[in-house]
Structures are given as structure tokens and as C-alpha cells.
C-alpha positions in Angstrom: 75.5 20.1 11.9 72.1 18.5 10.1 74.4 15.1 10.0 74.2 14.8 14.2 70.4 15.6 14.0 70.4 11.6 12.9 72.1 10.2 15.5 70.4 12.3 18.0 67.2 10.5 16.4 68.2 7.4 16.3 69.2 7.3 19.7 66.2 8.8 21.2 64.3 5.7 18.8 66.7 3.2 20.8 66.2 4.2 24.1 61.8 4.5 23.3 63.2 0.5 22.1 64.4 -0.5 25.1 62.2 1.4 27.9 59.0 -0.4 25.5 60.8 -3.5 25.6 61.4 -3.3 30.3 58.1 -2.8 30.0 56.7 -5.4 28.0 59.3 -7.8 30.1 58.1 -7.2 33.3 54.0 -7.3 32.2 55.2 -11.1 31.2 56.6 -11.7 34.7 53.6 -10.2 36.1 51.2 -12.8 34.3 53.1 -15.2 34.5 53.2 -14.7 38.3 49.6 -14.3 38.9 48.8 -17.5 36.6 51.1 -19.4 39.3 48.6 -18.2 41.8 46.1 -19.0 39.8 47.0 -22.6 39.2 47.2 -23.3 42.9 44.6 -26.4 43.8 40.7 -24.0 45.5 39.9 -27.6 46.7 43.0 -28.1 48.9 41.9 -27.2 51.8 43.8 -23.4 53.7 46.5 -25.5 56.3 45.4 -23.1 59.2 42.0 -24.1 59.0 43.1 -27.2 59.5 44.6 -26.2 62.3 42.3 -24.9 63.9 39.5 -27.9 63.5 42.4 -30.2 64.9 42.5 -28.0 67.4 38.7 -28.2 68.3 39.0 -31.6 67.9 41.4 -32.4 70.7 39.6 -30.1 72.8 36.5 -31.6 72.5 37.8 -35.2 72.7 39.5 -33.6 76.1 36.1 -32.6 77.0 34.8 -35.8 76.8 32.2 -34.6 73.4 33.3 -37.4 71.7 34.1 -40.8 71.5 37.2 -42.2 71.0 36.1 -43.7 67.3 35.1 -40.7 66.4 38.1 -38.6 68.1 40.3 -41.5 65.9 37.9 -41.0 62.1 38.1 -37.1 62.4 41.9 -36.9 63.2 42.3 -39.5 60.0 40.9 -36.8 57.7 42.2 -33.9 58.2 45.9 -35.4 58.5 45.0 -37.0 54.7 43.7 -33.2 53.7 47.2 -32.1 55.4 48.7 -34.8 53.1 50.5 -36.5 56.7 50.7 -40.0 57.1 49.9 -42.2 60.3 50.9 -45.7 60.9 48.2 -46.4 62.7 
């Protein structure tokens, strides 16, 4: 019976090693995901905020609060930040 004891210990060591490796894989995946999130350009404006600016710009133009030239200039700036190309 003494010979079966080392095989049990060996299986336990193998199980522990596999669990440890699984935890390492999870940590690596989590760190990679965090790096991807951190790599997003912080200087790039929020698209939702730009759409809100565009909506308020349109409203101001519709209510004659700004002139055509100012409207077109600001609209072009917003489009540029959004990455939209406009043929004028």
C-alpha cells in the first residue's frame, strides 16, 4: 500500500500546477484587456459628446443664433473630429 501514496501526491501536485497555470492565464488575459482599454487615445473626443455638440449647433443655427459661416466652420470641425469626410 505504501506505493500508492506517491502517485496520489503526484496527482495532487499536477492538479495544483494546472490550477496555478489556469490562474496565470486568466491574469494575463485580464492585463491584456486592461492594456487595450488604456491604449485608446485619450485625446480623441467622445463621440456622444460630439453628436450633442452637433445637435446644439444645428438648433442654434435653426433659431438664427449663429450665422451660416460660423455654422459651417463649427460643423466642419465636428465632422473632422468624428472622422467624417464631407465634400463641399
